[in-house]
N, C-alpha and C positions, 0 to 999 in steps of 0.2 A: 087137302083141307085148305079152305080159303085163307086162313090166317097165315099159312106158310107161303102164300103168294105175295106178301107185303113185307117190306123191310125198311129200316132206317138208312140214311145216307151212309153212316159208318159201316153197317153190315154190307151194303151194296159195294162200297169201295173195297172192302176186304174180299168179298166173293169174286169180284171182277178184276181185282188188282189195279184199281184206278185211284187217282188222287181225290181228296175231298172236294177241292175246288172244281174239278172237272164235272163231278156228279151234281154238285150244288148249282153250278151255272146251267146245267141241263134243266134244272127245276125253275130257276129264276130268269133265265135268259142272260145273254152276255152282251154287255155294252148297249143296253136298251133294246136288244133283240127279243124275239119271242122265245119261250121255253122250248126245248127240244122234245120234251115229253108231251104227249097229247092228253086231253081231258080224260080223266078216269085212270091214268097211269101214275099220277102223283097227286099229293095234296100235303098241305101243312097242317099239323096238329099242334097248336101252341108254338113252341120254338123248334119242333121236330118235323123234318120232312119225311114223308112216307112214300115209297116208290114200289110199284109192282114189278115182279119178275118179268112179266111180259113187256113192260116198258123198258126195262134195262136191256132185255134181249133185242128189242126193236132198235133202240138207239145205239147200243154198244156191241151188239153181236152176242153169240152164245156165251154162256158162263164158262170160263176156262176150267178144264178138268185137272184135278190134282194140284 
């Protein structure tokens, strides 16, 4: 289901075991750099960042199991 392929930064951090800043900077870019996510892998909805599972996998690798 398509809705299961999108998550917030908080959920992405929990699922991948990453810090909030790490994932947020992948959305916004670090120190004036470009975002690590590509168009269609992330977007901001109000104050909430939404990220696709495909984007997380491409940037950070497969989701850890267990």
